[in-house]
N, C-alpha and C positions, 0 to 999 in steps of 0.2 A: 504493500500500500504506500502511495505517495504521502509525504508529510506536509504539514503546514509550515510556512516560512515565517509568517508574522500574523498577529491578530490585532484587532482594533476595538474601540469602544464607541457606541452611540452615546453622545454626551447628554442625552435626555436622562440617562441613568444617574448622573450627578448634577442635575439641573439646579439643585439648591446650593451648589458650591461653585456656580459659574456666573455670579451676579456682578462682580467687580473685577477690575484688572488684576488686583492682587489675588483674589479668589481663583481666577483662571490660571494665573501663573503657578500657584501652589498646587492646584488640582492637576494640571498637566504634568508637573514634576512627580506627583504621586503615581499617576498612571504609568509613566515611563518606568518607575521603580517596580511596579507590579508586573512588568513584562509586556506592556502594550506598546506598539510602535505606530499605530494609526488611530485616527479619530474621525468621527462623522459629526457634523454640527446638528444642533437642534435649535437654530437661531443663534444670534450673536449679541451678547449684552454690551459689547464694546465695538468700536469701529472695526470694519473688516481687516484693515491693514494691521491694527494692533492685535487682533485675534490671530491672524496668520503669523505674525512675528513671534508671539508668545508660544505658539505650537512649535515653530521651528527651533526656538531657543531651548525648548524642552526635549528636542529630538523626536518630535512627533510629526507625522505627515497627515494632513487633512485629505481624506479620500472621497469626500462627498458631503452634500448638505441636505438638510430639510429646511427649505426656505419658502418664501411667499410666492405662490403661483401667479397671483395677479400682478405683482411687481415684475416678475420674470416676463410676463406677456406685455406689460405696458411700458416697462423701463428696461428693455432687453439689453441694450448696450451697457447701461450702468450696472446691471446685475452680472453681466459677463465680466466687467471690470472688477467688480467686488469679488467674484469667485477667483479671478486671477490673483487678487491680493491674498486670498486664502491659500492659493496654490493647488486648487483642484479644478478638474475639467468636468466633474460630475455635478450637475445642477438638479437637485431633486426636491420632491415634496413628500410629505408624510401621508399622502392619500387624500381621498375626497369621498364624501357620502352623497349619493344621489338616490332618487326614488323611482326614476323611470328610465326605460331604454333610451328615450329621446335625450334625457339629460346626460346620460353617459356618452351617447354618440356625440353630443355637442362638446363635452369635455375632451373626448379623444381627438376630435377635429382640432380643437384649440391647442392641445398638447402637441400634436403632429406639426402644426404650423409653427409653434415655438421651437420645437426640436429642429425643424428645417432651417430656421434662422440661425440658431446657435451652432449648428454643425460646421459652418464656414470658418469658425474660430476654434474648432476642435472640441466643442462641448457636446455632452450627451445629457439628455433629460431622463430622469429616473422617477419611477413611481413605486411607493412603498405600500404594501398591502396590510390590511387588518383582516378580521374574519368576515366582515360584512360583504367583501367581494366574493364570498363563496355562497351567497344567496342566489336564487334564480329569479330572473325577470323574464317573463314570457317564455319560460321553460329553459332559459340559458343562463349558465353561471356568468356573473359579472366578470369574474377573473378571466374567463374565456373571451368575453367581449374585449377586455383590455389587451389580452395577449394577441388576439387576432387583429384588432383595430389599430393598435399603436405601431408606428413605423419600426420594423425590425432592425433597421440600420441606424436610425437617429435616436432611438429611445432604448431604455433598459429598465430593469426592475431591481428594487431592493426587496428581496424575498425574505419574509419573516417566518422562521420555523414555527414559532409558537402559534402565530395567528393562522397559519395554514392548518395546523393540527386542530386548533380551536374551531375553525370553520368546517371541519369534517373532511379536509383534504389529506392526502398522503404526501408527506414532505418530500420524500425522494422522487415520487412521481412528478411533483410540480417542479422540482429542480430540473428533472429531465425534460419536461414540457417547455421550460424556459431556457433550454440549453443554448449557451452562447449569448444570453441576454441578461444574465444575473450579474450586474456590476458589483453588488454588495449582498452578501447573505447575512441576515441578522441571526445570530446564534442566541436562542432564547429557549430555556427549558420549561417544561410543564410538569407540575406535580399535582397530586390529587388531595383534596381536603378530606379530613376525617369527619364526615357527617355534617359539614358546614356548607353554607352557600357563599360564593359560587362553588361548584364541585371541583374546579381546578384553579391553579394559581401559577404565576410566573416565579421561577426559582433559579438558583445558581446552576450553571452548566454542570451536568453530572449528578445533580441532586434530584433530578426529576425522572421522567419516563421516556424521553425521546431517545431514539436509537442513533446515538452520535457516531458510532463506527460507520454505519451505513450512510448517514447523512453527509459526513465529511468526505467519505470516499466518493460518493456520487457527485458532490459539489466539485471536488478537485478534478474528477474525470470529465465533467461537463464545462470546465473553464471558468468557474466562479472566480472573480478577480480579487475580492476582499472579504475577509471573514471578521465580522464586527459583533462583539457581544453587546447585548442590550438587556437591561433588567428594569422594566417600568416601575416596579415596586420592590422594595427590599425590606427585610424584617428589621434591619437596624442600619448601621453605617453602610452606605452603598459601596464605599471603597473596600470594605471587608468582603462584601458579596463579590465584587470584581476580583479580589484576590483569590477567592475560592474558585471562580470560573477560570482564571488564568492558570492556576496551579493544575486544575484538572486537564485543561487543554494542553499545557506544556508537558505534563506527565504522559499523556496518552497519544498525542498527535504531532509532536515535534521530534 
């Protein structure tokens, strides 16, 4: 089996520690010491140039963003400039929620138009899934609509392992279905509650029930570019949770 070379963090995991320039500096240094080499933004609390500089000074590479879709569409040149300041060519959003086929069709058209514009400067537009994309509208999975409708050359996906599973999908099957189009794979584990609601929750990598050996192997074999840990909710200090995930991944897949 091929091995991972590096792992990253979706900064939403430590959002409460990313509010000031000093917070960001300290947080980036902690992530580097925990064995992470890459990060993905969840918005920037400081100017883009400062955010990018702080990441570089800590030895971290920004590999993608979750940013504002309307700004990308309406201020495209400025947003490309901002992403260049961060040092990434992956311009992404955290998803969208629509209620009709027509609304998703309109979104896909708009996303493709944006993606076509930014391709000239080497950028790719990415879409991150949650579980609602595994609903059916008029008998068809929304995720299939996105996969089929979004331009396979100019767009990509940030596929989230937990939300695929939560939506009733098979994680490895969806990695295969999106072969060559997964710019970032969100590594997020699922555990089962003991008689409480909801019946499942997000946990540290290796602490839940996802089949990581198969997921990592499939992801590497299908050309996934970046492996990024995200834990939306943590039982305590999120850096401690990220430490456990890093140790599990480095022990088993490096």
